[in-house]
MOPAC internal coordinates of N, CA, C and O (Angstrom, degrees):
PM7 1SCF
backbone

  N    0.0000 0     0.00 0     0.00 0    0    0    0
  C    1.4459 1     0.00 0     0.00 0    1    0    0
  C    1.5307 1   110.48 1     0.00 0    2    1    0
  O    1.2310 1   121.08 1   133.81 1    3    2    1
  N    1.3502 1   115.55 1   -46.19 1    3    2    1
  C    1.4679 1   118.87 1  -179.01 1    5    3    2
  C    1.5279 1   111.40 1   -66.32 1    6    5    3
  O    1.2310 1   120.79 1   145.11 1    7    6    5
  N    1.3135 1   116.10 1   -34.89 1    7    6    5
  C    1.4566 1   119.28 1  -179.90 1    9    7    6
  C    1.5238 1   110.31 1   -65.81 1   10    9    7
  O    1.2310 1   120.82 1   139.62 1   11   10    9
  N    1.3246 1   116.03 1   -40.38 1   11   10    9
  C    1.4607 1   119.95 1   178.20 1   13   11   10
  C    1.5209 1   112.07 1   -64.92 1   14   13   11
  O    1.2310 1   120.36 1   139.29 1   15   14   13
  N    1.3202 1   116.91 1   -40.71 1   15   14   13
  C    1.4667 1   120.91 1   178.44 1   17   15   14
  C    1.5287 1   109.74 1   -66.49 1   18   17   15
  O    1.2310 1   120.37 1   140.03 1   19   18   17
  N    1.3310 1   116.90 1   -39.97 1   19   18   17
  C    1.4637 1   120.31 1   179.22 1   21   19   18
  C    1.5221 1   110.84 1   -64.64 1   22   21   19
  O    1.2310 1   119.94 1   139.92 1   23   22   21
  N    1.3206 1   117.73 1   -40.08 1   23   22   21
  C    1.4665 1   120.81 1   178.22 1   25   23   22
  C    1.5225 1   110.33 1   -66.24 1   26   25   23
  O    1.2310 1   120.30 1   138.32 1   27   26   25
  N    1.3273 1   117.04 1   -41.68 1   27   26   25
  C    1.4570 1   121.07 1   178.65 1   29   27   26
  C    1.5315 1   110.94 1   -63.01 1   30   29   27
  O    1.2310 1   120.11 1   136.04 1   31   30   29
  N    1.3297 1   117.40 1   -43.96 1   31   30   29
  C    1.4609 1   120.29 1   179.54 1   33   31   30
  C    1.5309 1   111.30 1   -65.59 1   34   33   31
  O    1.2310 1   120.18 1   141.38 1   35   34   33
  N    1.3246 1   117.26 1   -38.62 1   35   34   33
  C    1.4619 1   120.41 1   177.64 1   37   35   34
  C    1.5207 1   110.40 1   -65.01 1   38   37   35
  O    1.2310 1   120.04 1   139.74 1   39   38   37
  N    1.3225 1   117.53 1   -40.26 1   39   38   37
  C    1.4586 1   120.97 1   178.50 1   41   39   38
  C    1.5219 1   111.25 1   -65.74 1   42   41   39
  O    1.2310 1   120.11 1   139.48 1   43   42   41
  N    1.3297 1   117.40 1   -40.52 1   43   42   41
  C    1.4605 1   120.55 1   177.86 1   45   43   42
  C    1.5267 1   111.66 1   -66.23 1   46   45   43
  O    1.2310 1   120.46 1   141.08 1   47   46   45
  N    1.3271 1   116.72 1   -38.92 1   47   46   45
  C    1.4557 1   120.36 1   177.71 1   49   47   46
  C    1.5217 1   111.13 1   -65.95 1   50   49   47
  O    1.2310 1   120.30 1   138.78 1   51   50   49
  N    1.3102 1   117.04 1   -41.22 1   51   50   49
  C    1.4573 1   121.14 1   177.59 1   53   51   50
  C    1.5258 1   110.78 1   -64.15 1   54   53   51
  O    1.2310 1   120.46 1   137.45 1   55   54   53
  N    1.3340 1   116.72 1   -42.55 1   55   54   53
  C    1.4644 1   120.07 1   178.64 1   57   55   54
  C    1.5212 1   110.80 1   -63.98 1   58   57   55
  O    1.2310 1   120.20 1   142.42 1   59   58   57
  N    1.3176 1   117.22 1   -37.58 1   59   58   57
  C    1.4595 1   120.69 1   178.16 1   61   59   58
  C    1.5189 1   111.16 1   -65.89 1   62   61   59
  O    1.2310 1   120.36 1   138.95 1   63   62   61
  N    1.3168 1   116.91 1   -41.05 1   63   62   61
  C    1.4636 1   120.40 1   179.35 1   65   63   62
  C    1.5327 1   111.61 1   -67.88 1   66   65   63
  O    1.2310 1   120.42 1   142.16 1   67   66   65
  N    1.3037 1   116.81 1   -37.84 1   67   66   65
  C    1.4643 1   120.20 1  -178.17 1   69   67   66
  C    1.5198 1   112.98 1   -79.35 1   70   69   67
  O    1.2310 1   119.69 1   163.84 1   71   70   69
  N    1.3219 1   118.19 1   -16.16 1   71   70   69
  C    1.4596 1   119.48 1  -177.07 1   73   71   70
  C    1.5214 1   113.13 1   -87.49 1   74   73   71
  O    1.2310 1   119.68 1   179.69 1   75   74   73
  N    1.3167 1   118.22 1    -0.31 1   75   74   73
  C    1.4597 1   121.54 1   179.74 1   77   75   74
  C    1.5174 1   111.13 1   -70.87 1   78   77   75
  O    1.2310 1   120.01 1   -15.76 1   79   78   77
  N    1.3159 1   117.58 1   164.24 1   79   78   77
  C    1.4673 1   120.28 1  -179.76 1   81   79   78
  C    1.5245 1   110.96 1   -66.95 1   82   81   79
  O    1.2310 1   120.96 1   -35.21 1   83   82   81
  N    1.3165 1   115.76 1   144.79 1   83   82   81
  C    1.4560 1   120.77 1  -178.39 1   85   83   82
  C    1.5258 1   110.80 1   -73.29 1   86   85   83
  O    1.2310 1   120.39 1   145.66 1   87   86   85
  N    1.3175 1   116.87 1   -34.34 1   87   86   85
  C    1.4569 1   121.30 1  -178.70 1   89   87   86
  C    1.5212 1   107.52 1  -124.04 1   90   89   87
  O    1.2310 1   120.54 1   -48.04 1   91   90   89
  N    1.3051 1   116.57 1   131.96 1   91   90   89
  C    1.4607 1   120.32 1   178.08 1   93   91   90
  C    1.5198 1   109.27 1   -69.46 1   94   93   91
  O    1.2310 1   120.94 1   -46.16 1   95   94   93
  N    1.3205 1   115.81 1   133.84 1   95   94   93
  C    1.4559 1   120.55 1  -179.44 1   97   95   94
  C    1.5281 1   109.22 1  -102.69 1   98   97   95
  O    1.2310 1   121.37 1   -39.25 1   99   98   97
  N    1.3048 1   114.99 1   140.75 1   99   98   97
  C    1.4567 1   119.15 1   178.25 1  101   99   98
  C    1.5232 1   108.05 1   -88.25 1  102  101   99
  O    1.2310 1   121.06 1   -48.59 1  103  102  101
  N    1.3262 1   115.58 1   131.41 1  103  102  101
  C    1.4547 1   121.20 1  -178.72 1  105  103  102
  C    1.5162 1   108.80 1  -107.05 1  106  105  103
  O    1.2310 1   120.82 1   -50.71 1  107  106  105
  N    1.3214 1   116.03 1   129.29 1  107  106  105
  C    1.4562 1   120.66 1   177.27 1  109  107  106
  C    1.5209 1   108.06 1   -83.07 1  110  109  107
  O    1.2310 1   120.26 1   -71.01 1  111  110  109
  N    1.3260 1   117.10 1   108.99 1  111  110  109
  C    1.4619 1   120.68 1  -173.93 1  113  111  110
  C    1.5159 1   113.18 1   -81.23 1  114  113  111
  O    1.2310 1   119.44 1   169.07 1  115  114  113
  N    1.3113 1   118.67 1   -10.93 1  115  114  113
  C    1.4616 1   119.05 1  -179.56 1  117  115  114
  C    1.5231 1   110.87 1   -68.46 1  118  117  115
  O    1.2310 1   119.65 1   153.69 1  119  118  117
  N    1.3116 1   118.28 1   -26.31 1  119  118  117
  C    1.4581 1   120.87 1   178.37 1  121  119  118
  C    1.5177 1   110.38 1   -63.96 1  122  121  119
  O    1.2310 1   120.08 1   138.85 1  123  122  121
  N    1.3297 1   117.45 1   -41.15 1  123  122  121
  C    1.4548 1   121.05 1  -177.72 1  125  123  122
  C    1.5288 1   111.59 1   -76.65 1  126  125  123
  O    1.2310 1   119.85 1   146.24 1  127  126  125
  N    1.3150 1   117.89 1   -33.76 1  127  126  125
  C    1.4541 1   120.63 1  -177.66 1  129  127  126
  C    1.5181 1   112.66 1   -76.52 1  130  129  127
  O    1.2310 1   119.57 1   162.02 1  131  130  129
  N    1.3227 1   118.43 1   -17.98 1  131  130  129
  C    1.4546 1   120.99 1  -179.44 1  133  131  130
  C    1.5190 1   112.74 1   -88.92 1  134  133  131
  O    1.2310 1   119.58 1   178.01 1  135  134  133
  N    1.3107 1   118.40 1    -1.99 1  135  134  133
  C    1.4553 1   121.35 1  -178.08 1  137  135  134
  C    1.5309 1   109.19 1   -75.64 1  138  137  135
  O    1.2310 1   119.12 1   -61.53 1  139  138  137
  N    1.3529 1   119.29 1   118.47 1  139  138  137
  C    1.4725 1   120.84 1  -174.46 1  141  139  138
  C    1.5264 1   113.24 1   -66.52 1  142  141  139
  O    1.2310 1   119.87 1   150.00 1  143  142  141
  N    1.3166 1   117.84 1   -30.00 1  143  142  141
  C    1.4580 1   119.83 1   178.51 1  145  143  142
  C    1.5110 1   112.64 1   -60.72 1  146  145  143
  O    1.2310 1   120.79 1   145.28 1  147  146  145
  N    1.3097 1   116.10 1   -34.72 1  147  146  145
  C    1.4655 1   120.80 1   179.28 1  149  147  146
  C    1.5304 1   110.62 1   -64.71 1  150  149  147
  O    1.2310 1   120.03 1   138.16 1  151  150  149
  N    1.3177 1   117.56 1   -41.84 1  151  150  149
  C    1.4673 1   120.80 1   179.92 1  153  151  150
  C    1.5244 1   110.96 1   -68.51 1  154  153  151
  O    1.2310 1   120.28 1   143.79 1  155  154  153
  N    1.3276 1   117.07 1   -36.21 1  155  154  153
  C    1.4671 1   120.28 1   177.34 1  157  155  154
  C    1.5205 1   110.49 1   -63.60 1  158  157  155
  O    1.2310 1   120.56 1   135.62 1  159  158  157
  N    1.3238 1   116.53 1   -44.38 1  159  158  157
  C    1.4615 1   120.34 1  -179.93 1  161  159  158
  C    1.5261 1   110.74 1   -67.67 1  162  161  159
  O    1.2310 1   119.80 1   143.18 1  163  162  161
  N    1.3198 1   117.99 1   -36.82 1  163  162  161
  C    1.4660 1   119.82 1   175.24 1  165  163  162
  C    1.5193 1   110.53 1   -60.15 1  166  165  163
  O    1.2310 1   120.14 1   141.65 1  167  166  165
  N    1.3212 1   117.34 1   -38.35 1  167  166  165
  C    1.4445 1   121.16 1   179.05 1  169  167  166
  C    1.5200 1   112.80 1   -70.83 1  170  169  167
  O    1.2310 1   120.09 1   147.95 1  171  170  169
  N    1.3301 1   117.43 1   -32.05 1  171  170  169
  C    1.4521 1   121.28 1  -178.43 1  173  171  170
  C    1.5275 1   113.56 1   -84.38 1  174  173  171
  O    1.2310 1   119.63 1   167.56 1  175  174  173
  N    1.3045 1   118.31 1   -12.44 1  175  174  173
  C    1.4527 1   120.80 1  -178.13 1  177  175  174
  C    1.5321 1   112.68 1   -59.07 1  178  177  175
  O    1.2310 1   118.66 1   135.17 1  179  178  177
  N    1.3366 1   120.17 1   -44.83 1  179  178  177
  C    1.4718 1   118.84 1   177.37 1  181  179  178
  C    1.5226 1   113.02 1   -60.95 1  182  181  179
  O    1.2310 1   120.06 1   147.94 1  183  182  181
  N    1.3233 1   117.49 1   -32.06 1  183  182  181
  C    1.4633 1   120.68 1   177.33 1  185  183  182
  C    1.5281 1   109.79 1   -63.28 1  186  185  183
  O    1.2310 1   120.39 1   137.95 1  187  186  185
  N    1.3146 1   116.86 1   -42.05 1  187  186  185
  C    1.4570 1   120.76 1   177.92 1  189  187  186
  C    1.5177 1   112.43 1   -64.89 1  190  189  187
  O    1.2310 1   120.46 1   141.99 1  191  190  189
  N    1.3158 1   116.73 1   -38.01 1  191  190  189
  C    1.4673 1   120.38 1   178.59 1  193  191  190
  C    1.5232 1   110.28 1   -65.74 1  194  193  191
  O    1.2310 1   120.45 1   137.76 1  195  194  193
  N    1.3315 1   116.75 1   -42.24 1  195  194  193
  C    1.4632 1   120.74 1   179.15 1  197  195  194
  C    1.5285 1   109.90 1   -64.22 1  198  197  195
  O    1.2310 1   119.92 1   136.08 1  199  198  197
  N    1.3338 1   117.76 1   -43.92 1  199  198  197
  C    1.4686 1   120.15 1   177.92 1  201  199  198
  C    1.5245 1   111.18 1   -62.62 1  202  201  199
  O    1.2310 1   120.28 1   142.21 1  203  202  201
  N    1.3123 1   117.06 1   -37.79 1  203  202  201
  C    1.4579 1   120.20 1   178.75 1  205  203  202
  C    1.5227 1   110.66 1   -64.08 1  206  205  203
  O    1.2310 1   120.49 1   134.34 1  207  206  205
  N    1.3284 1   116.67 1   -45.66 1  207  206  205
  C    1.4670 1   119.78 1  -179.11 1  209  207  206
  C    1.5209 1   112.44 1   -72.89 1  210  209  207
  O    1.2310 1   119.92 1   148.56 1  211  210  209
  N    1.3416 1   117.76 1   -31.44 1  211  210  209
  C    1.4576 1   120.18 1  -175.97 1  213  211  210
  C    1.5236 1   113.14 1   -86.14 1  214  213  211
  O    1.2310 1   119.76 1   150.07 1  215  214  213
  N    1.3309 1   118.06 1   -29.93 1  215  214  213
  C    1.4631 1   120.51 1  -175.26 1  217  215  214
  C    1.5265 1   114.17 1  -114.26 1  218  217  215
  O    1.2310 1   120.76 1   124.67 1  219  218  217
  N    1.3161 1   116.14 1   -55.33 1  219  218  217
  C    1.4644 1   120.08 1  -170.55 1  221  219  218
  C    1.5269 1   111.78 1   -70.28 1  222  221  219
  O    1.2310 1   119.98 1   133.36 1  223  222  221
  N    1.3112 1   117.63 1   -46.64 1  223  222  221
  C    1.4690 1   119.72 1  -177.43 1  225  223  222
  C    1.5312 1   112.32 1   -63.77 1  226  225  223
  O    1.2310 1   119.05 1   133.95 1  227  226  225
  N    1.3578 1   119.41 1   -46.05 1  227  226  225
  C    1.4711 1   117.94 1   177.54 1  229  227  226
  C    1.5300 1   113.22 1   -64.73 1  230  229  227
  O    1.2310 1   120.08 1   143.40 1  231  230  229
  N    1.3356 1   117.45 1   -36.60 1  231  230  229
  C    1.4640 1   119.29 1   177.95 1  233  231  230
  C    1.5284 1   110.94 1   -66.42 1  234  233  231
  O    1.2310 1   120.59 1   140.02 1  235  234  233
  N    1.3224 1   116.48 1   -39.98 1  235  234  233
  C    1.4614 1   119.79 1   177.19 1  237  235  234
  C    1.5217 1   110.52 1   -64.20 1  238  237  235
  O    1.2310 1   120.50 1   139.81 1  239  238  237
  N    1.3121 1   116.64 1   -40.19 1  239  238  237
  C    1.4581 1   120.78 1   178.08 1  241  239  238
  C    1.5292 1   110.98 1   -63.17 1  242  241  239
  O    1.2310 1   120.60 1   138.27 1  243  242  241
  N    1.3390 1   116.45 1   -41.73 1  243  242  241
  C    1.4721 1   120.21 1   179.22 1  245  243  242
  C    1.5225 1   111.10 1   -64.58 1  246  245  243
  O    1.2310 1   120.44 1   137.49 1  247  246  245
  N    1.3276 1   116.76 1   -42.51 1  247  246  245
  C    1.4636 1   120.01 1   179.27 1  249  247  246
  C    1.5133 1   110.47 1   -64.50 1  250  249  247
  O    1.2310 1   120.10 1   140.89 1  251  250  249
  N    1.3095 1   117.42 1   -39.11 1  251  250  249
  C    1.4593 1   120.18 1  -177.26 1  253  251  250
  C    1.5256 1   112.65 1   -75.84 1  254  253  251
  O    1.2310 1   119.93 1   154.98 1  255  254  253
  N    1.3220 1   117.74 1   -25.02 1  255  254  253
  C    1.4564 1   118.67 1   178.77 1  257  255  254
  C    1.5202 1   112.53 1   -86.33 1  258  257  255
  O    1.2310 1   120.27 1   156.92 1  259  258  257
  N    1.3439 1   117.09 1   -23.08 1  259  258  257
  C    1.4699 1   121.25 1   177.87 1  261  259  258
  C    1.5252 1   110.21 1  -129.59 1  262  261  259
  O    1.2310 1   119.57 1  -114.06 1  263  262  261
  N    1.3362 1   118.43 1    65.94 1  263  262  261
  C    1.4685 1   119.56 1  -175.40 1  265  263  262
  C    1.5239 1   112.95 1   -65.39 1  266  265  263
  O    1.2310 1   119.96 1   152.55 1  267  266  265
  N    1.3278 1   117.69 1   -27.45 1  267  266  265
  C    1.4611 1   121.04 1  -179.77 1  269  267  266
  C    1.5238 1   111.21 1   -66.82 1  270  269  267
  O    1.2310 1   119.74 1   151.32 1  271  270  269
  N    1.3272 1   118.10 1   -28.68 1  271  270  269
  C    1.4505 1   121.90 1  -178.90 1  273  271  270
  C    1.5267 1   111.85 1   -77.05 1  274  273  271
  O    1.2310 1   120.32 1   147.29 1  275  274  273
  N    1.3190 1   117.00 1   -32.71 1  275  274  273
  C    1.4560 1   121.65 1  -175.35 1  277  275  274
  C    1.5231 1   113.53 1  -100.91 1  278  277  275
  O    1.2310 1   120.03 1   178.93 1  279  278  277
  N    1.3159 1   117.54 1    -1.07 1  279  278  277
  C    1.4586 1   120.51 1   174.78 1  281  279  278
  C    1.5128 1   115.95 1    80.69 1  282  281  279
  O    1.2310 1   119.74 1  -156.59 1  283  282  281
  N    1.3066 1   118.10 1    23.41 1  283  282  281
  C    1.4594 1   120.41 1   174.70 1  285  283  282
  C    1.5150 1   108.45 1  -108.46 1  286  285  283
  O    1.2310 1   121.14 1   -23.89 1  287  286  285
  N    1.3027 1   115.43 1   156.11 1  287  286  285
  C    1.4599 1   118.55 1   178.32 1  289  287  286
  C    1.5267 1   109.10 1   -86.46 1  290  289  287
  O    1.2310 1   119.80 1   -26.41 1  291  290  289
  N    1.3197 1   117.99 1   153.59 1  291  290  289
  C    1.4733 1   120.15 1   179.51 1  293  291  290
  C    1.5276 1   112.98 1   -60.81 1  294  293  291
  O    1.2310 1   120.08 1   154.72 1  295  294  293
  N    1.3380 1   117.46 1   -25.28 1  295  294  293
  C    1.4649 1   119.63 1   179.61 1  297  295  294
  C    1.5343 1   111.43 1   -71.39 1  298  297  295
  O    1.2310 1   120.06 1   153.92 1  299  298  297
  N    1.3334 1   117.49 1   -26.08 1  299  298  297
  C    1.4605 1   119.97 1  -179.35 1  301  299  298
  C    1.5230 1   112.70 1   -74.46 1  302  301  299
  O    1.2310 1   120.50 1   157.86 1  303  302  301
  N    1.3011 1   116.65 1   -22.14 1  303  302  301
  C    1.4600 1   120.28 1  -176.63 1  305  303  302
  C    1.5270 1   109.74 1  -142.53 1  306  305  303
  O    1.2310 1   119.66 1   -96.37 1  307  306  305
  N    1.3198 1   118.26 1    83.63 1  307  306  305
  C    1.4643 1   120.14 1   179.81 1  309  307  306
  C    1.5289 1   111.06 1   -65.64 1  310  309  307
  O    1.2310 1   120.68 1   -37.64 1  311  310  309
  N    1.3008 1   116.31 1   142.36 1  311  310  309
  C    1.4621 1   120.82 1  -175.87 1  313  311  310
  C    1.5234 1   112.85 1   -66.61 1  314  313  311
  O    1.2310 1   119.54 1   150.26 1  315  314  313
  N    1.3162 1   118.49 1   -29.74 1  315  314  313
  C    1.4547 1   118.71 1  -178.50 1  317  315  314
  C    1.5256 1   112.57 1   -69.44 1  318  317  315
  O    1.2310 1   119.95 1   161.66 1  319  318  317
  N    1.3449 1   117.70 1   -18.34 1  319  318  317
  C    1.4550 1   120.68 1   176.40 1  321  319  318
  C    1.5201 1   112.57 1   -95.38 1  322  321  319
  O    1.2310 1   119.68 1   172.47 1  323  322  321
  N    1.3237 1   118.21 1    -7.53 1  323  322  321
  C    1.4554 1   122.03 1  -175.88 1  325  323  322
  C    1.5192 1   110.21 1   -91.20 1  326  325  323
  O    1.2310 1   120.61 1   -92.75 1  327  326  325
  N    1.3213 1   116.44 1    87.25 1  327  326  325
  C    1.4483 1   120.30 1   174.84 1  329  327  326
  C    1.5196 1   108.15 1  -117.77 1  330  329  327
  O    1.2310 1   119.40 1   -33.09 1  331  330  329
  N    1.3049 1   118.75 1   146.91 1  331  330  329
  C    1.4614 1   119.21 1  -176.62 1  333  331  330
  C    1.5284 1   113.83 1   -70.29 1  334  333  331
  O    1.2310 1   119.30 1   166.53 1  335  334  333
  N    1.3290 1   118.93 1   -13.47 1  335  334  333
  C    1.4591 1   121.26 1  -177.29 1  337  335  334
  C    1.5255 1   114.13 1  -114.99 1  338  337  335
  O    1.2310 1   120.04 1  -157.63 1  339  338  337
  N    1.3137 1   117.52 1    22.37 1  339  338  337
  C    1.4554 1   120.17 1   175.44 1  341  339  338
  C    1.5115 1   112.56 1   105.57 1  342  341  339
  O    1.2310 1   121.69 1     8.41 1  343  342  341
  N    1.3135 1   114.37 1  -171.59 1  343  342  341
  C    1.4652 1   121.45 1  -174.85 1  345  343  342
  C    1.5080 1   111.21 1   -77.36 1  346  345  343
  O    1.2310 1   120.10 1   180.00 1  347  346  345

């Protein structure tokens, strides 16, 4: 069984290596950096992080500490993973 898996993984790795482009292409990055939507989203990213830390993490913590109140089973939300600041 292990030999078959090893052969399959080697074949997939070989296929991945052979499927790359034959010639490296140069990408002009100024086209992507001049897109105004990208700068707007870069500016809004901290807002999303603050909302995540201020709303989502505390609500997740509350649900995980009182699963009987919110209708989830204890197996769906283990307490050791329920921290207010992420995993």
